[in-house]
N, C-alpha and C positions, 0 to 999 in steps of 0.2 A: 502495500499499499505506498501510494506518495505523498507526502506533506510537505503544505509549504515550502518547509525549513530543509528539505535533502535535494544534495544539491544537482541528481536530477531532474530534477520535478522543475528547480529555479535556472536549470539549462536548456527543458524543453519550450520556458516561458519567453527564457530571450531569443533561445532560435524561429519558434513561430511570432513574436514581434517583429525579430530582422527580417523575417523571408514576408509579412505584409507590408511592412514600409517601402523594403527596397522593391517585392514586385509591385504594387501602385505604382511606388513614384517611378518608374524605370517606364510603364504601360503609359502612366500622365505625360512622362516626356519624349517615350516613343511619337503618341498623339495628338502633342501638341508640335513637336517638329513636322512629324507624315500632314497635317494641315495641310504645311509649304514647305517642301518641298527644295523647293527652287530656291527660295530664299536662306535658307539650309547650305545648299548649293555655293550660295554669295561667299555666306560666311567659310565654307571651306578652303572660298580659294584665296580668303585672307590666309588662313591657314601656312596655303601651297605659297603661296606670294614667302613669305617667313621662311619657312622651310626652305626655301629653293627648289620645291618642286613645281616646277609651273607647267611639266605634262599634265597634269593629273584634271587640269581645268578644264579640260573638254565632256571630263568625264564624274565635276561634282553633285551635277542632281544625281548620274545614276550609287555612286556613292551615299550622297543625302537620303537615297532609298533605302538601298541596303542599310543602312546605319539606324534609320527609323525603324524599320523591320524587325531589328536582329535588338533595340530595346524592347518593344513590346511584345517579340515573340518570348524572349530570356524574361520579363516579367511575370507573365503571361503561365511557363509552364514552371515558374519560381512556386508560383503562386498553386498550381495544379500540383507539383512536386510532382511530377517528368523528369526523367533523367535526369537527376539530380547528378551525378556527376558532371555531367560536361556542362547544364547550367550552373554549377558553380563554378566550373572555368573556366567558364567565355562569361559569365559577371565579375572574375578577377579581373580577368586580362581587359576583359572594356573600362573598368574604373580605374586601372593603371596607367590605362592610354590616355582615358581622360584629364584623371587627376598633373596626371604631367603637362595636359595642352593647357591645360586652369593655372596653372604655377608657371607654365612657363610666360604666357598670357598676363597674367598681372604681375610676375616679376622686371622681367623687361619690358613688360606697356607696349607690348608690338599690336595686340589685336583686344577693340576695348571694349566689345560685350561677347561673351563664350558661344552665343547660339541657344544657350541650353534648353532655354521651354521656348526657343523663337522668338518672336517679333511680342508674346503674350503676354511675357513675366521678362523683362530685360533683367537685366543681373549686371551687377563689374568681375570683374575679370578675378580679384578675391571673393567675392558674394560667391562665383561661382568655386571656387578653390575650398572653401572653408566647406559651401555643400558636397563636394566631393570628397572631402577628409570625413562626412559624418556615412554618408555612405560605402566611403573604403572601412571604415567602421563593422558600420552591419553585415557588409557581407564575404569579410574575417569572418565575425561569427558563423554566419552560413556557410564559408569555405570549410573549419573548420571542423562543423559540424555535420555537416552533410552527407554523410552517414544514417541520420539519424531520421531526418528524412522519408515520408512515407507520402506515397500518392494517395493522387481521393480513389480514381480508381486504378486497380491492380491488373487489370485484359492488356498483356503488349497488347494488342492488334489494336485496342479501346486508342490506345493512348498515342500511336503510330497515327492511325485517321486523325484525331483533336488536333495534333500534331500537325499532319500537312493544312487541314485547317486553319489551323494558324500560322499558318508559314503564309499560305494562300490573300488570308486577309489582311494581314502586318504590312507586306510587301504592295496590294492591292490598295493598301489607301492611298499612299504615297504617286501609287503609278496616274494613278485618278485623280489625282489634284494638279499635277506635274500635265496632264495630258488637257483640263478642265480651270479649273478656276481653285482656292482655296476653299472649305466647308465656310470657313471664318475668316474674313475679314480682319486684321488686328492694324492696317498699317493705315496714314492718315490720310488717304484717298481712298478710304472705301464707300463703298457706293452711299448717297444722303451726308455726305459732310460737305460741308460750307468751304472750299481753295483758301477763300481770299482769308477769315478771319484766321483760320491755319497757320496763317501768314504771318501773322501779324501779333503783337505782343498786347495781351488784357489788359482794358485797363485797371488797371490799381495792382496790377502782376508785375515784379521785378524781376529783373535777368540776371543774368549771372554778375558777378560783380568782381574788375581786374585792380591790382594796384601794377603799378608802373616803377620798376629797380633801377635806380641810374647804380655805375659802376663811379665813381669820383675816385679822381687821383692830385696830388697832392703836389704843387709843385716845385715846391721846396724841399721837403723830406720822399717823394715818390713812394707815400703813401697810400695805400687801396684802404677803400672801404665803401659800401654796397648800399644805400639807403634806397628805404621805397618815395615815391613822388609828393604823399602829403608831408613826411618829414624834413625831403627839399624847400617845401615852399613854405611850412611851418617854422622850421630855424629858420630862413631867409641863406642858406647855402647858397643858393644862386646871385648874392651880395657880393659875398668874399671871394673875391677873385684869383687867391692863393691855392682853391679846387677847380676843375675843370674835369666835365664828364667828357669817357672814353666808351669806346665804343659804340654797340649799339644796346638803347632799352631792354627790358626784359621787362616781357607781360604775361606777370603772375595771377591765377584766379583765390580770390580770397573766401568768398560764398559761392555755391550753387544757386543757382534761382530760377525760376520761371522755364520749361527749356521752351520752346515756338517750336509746335510738331512739324512743321513743313519750311526750315532756316535755309533751306539751300538751292528752291527753284530759280531758275535764270533762263527766261526763254529767248535767246535772239534771233533776229533771220542771220542771213550769209554775212551782212556787214557789221557783224556784231551792236545792232540794235536791241535796244529792252525792247520787248513784245510780251510781256511777259501777262501784266496787268491789262490788255486788250482781247488778250486770248482767253485766259482763265475767268473773267469780268464779262464778257461775250451774256447781251441779255437774250440771245435766240440758241437756238441749239444747238452744238458743236460738235464736229465728230476728230475725236484728236487720239489719232493712230500713234500711237509708241511701238516702233521699233529701233530698239537702241542701240542694238547690236547691227549693221546692214550686215555686216561676213555673214553672218549667221543665221538672219530672217528667215522666216518661212516664205519665198517668193510667191509660192503655189496661194500664201493665204493672202501675200498680199493682192492679188488679183482680184481674187473675193474680194477680198475690200476695194477694193479700186470699183470693182460692178456696182454694187452697196452705195459707191460715194457716186457714181455716176448719178443712177435714180433720185437718189436724194438731193445734188443738185441739179438737178433737170425738174424735181416738182415740185419744190422748196426755196430752193435757193441755198440752203445748210452750206454754212462753211464748215470746212472740213480739209483738216492740217496732219501732216508726219513728224512727229517728236523724232530726233532722233541723236544720238553720241557720236554720230559718224563723223568722216570729210566733209564740207562743201563738195568732192568730187565726187566720191562715190556715192551719194547724196540724189548729187546730180544725175549719173551714170544710171543707176539704180531705176531715175523717176525717171528716162528719157526709155531705157530697154519694157517698165512695162508699163510706158506712157498713165505715169497715174495721175488723174486731177488731184491731187491736195498738193498744198502750199506746203513749204519742208521751213522746217523751223528748227531749232537747235537747243541741246541742255546738256548739261553733264549725265553720264548713267546713273549715278548713286539717287534721283529722286527718280528718273523714268526706272527704273530695276523696280521703283513702290510705288509704281501709277499703276501695273499690273503685273502678274506674274504670266507675262506670254512677248513673244517675240516675233510676231506680232500682236500685243492688244488695244483696245478698243475701248475709248471713254466717250460715253452722252456725256456732256456738260452742257448747264442753261444756268445761268446765273451767280459764274462759278460753284454750283451744286453739281456733284459727282450724279446723275442720272440713274447711270445706269455703266456698267463696264463688262466689259467678256474675253475670251480667250476665245482667240482665233476658232478652235475647233467649237467651239461654243456659242458664235457670231449668228443672229438671227439673223431671215434675208431681210431686201426692204419692206416685202407686203406686212411683214410682221411688225416691223417698227415704225411703219407707217401707219396700223391700225395702235399700235398702243401709245403712241408719241405725238409722234410729228400729224396725223390727220386731227388730236383730236388740238392741237396746239393750235392749229389755223384756223379749227371752227371759232375758241373763243375769240377769236381775234374782232 
């Protein structure tokens, strides 16, 4: 008979607790990233850049889907108690790998966010590393006591069938969202958002506060010291001709403030003129075709989008633009080759990747609001858009 003070009983409680927390956390983490493996792939490319493995960039999304699927699978199998030795080894190797990455990111400040929970729950590198240390401790408990794990179903054939189903499900979620769009959009360009409001600091909010650090050198003694801009002014050091500023002033963050959700969107034409507000705040329907990487964009999809643009322009004179991070030469070349009817504008790749997880993808804007957005695989035809949006809008005028 087991008693609460029995070491075996305490061990079972600890193992059960570790299995429950680890299993649920792995499933949750995997599902969050599988909701947006394209975004997780972008994060992986940052790591590839850090470690000089750029040749993996072309496979980043595939690797992302595999990692997400593996997390979901290992978490589910741990809770079910299936294949305990393989699962324990898999968890240990995976958490050691993650712990190394998060420590490297935090210590060397090379990746600002690990992407552990995607864009749903942003974590700093040190927060991610702390989370992985806790998980490592739990997984060590599981690994040491793996022989004590009992499966909920003892029949091996049934275990195999369930495991195959879990593999298909865990990988299928990521494959689906890559070829369509995330089930839940956590990005600032999601449907219903007002983009101009997300690009400005709300009234009453305070942004990041910085101080400027000057390096001063004494002309006689050659002594050097660093002072803040406030000290420089309050002590009236600028009046002392014996001190001179050397080098470039340094800017240092003093206090973290309100973070503008869209701080980096700048849309320009080929001449570099700013068209951001004109395009974003267009009071009429505006089709925005996002093809951030013209070398990798789906040309067949661009042709289908072009046919939609042609119908929309003829029927309602709806403005359509192509937004890209590519060069002017590449944009004009592909426009000529495909006879694109869209106006061409340019923006940095970072905000374009956040607009829509597709290359190309389409946003329907009006008055700065994202009315709808589509992956090229889910883009409706003109008649559907006309019935749902365009026709109604012009009937009301």
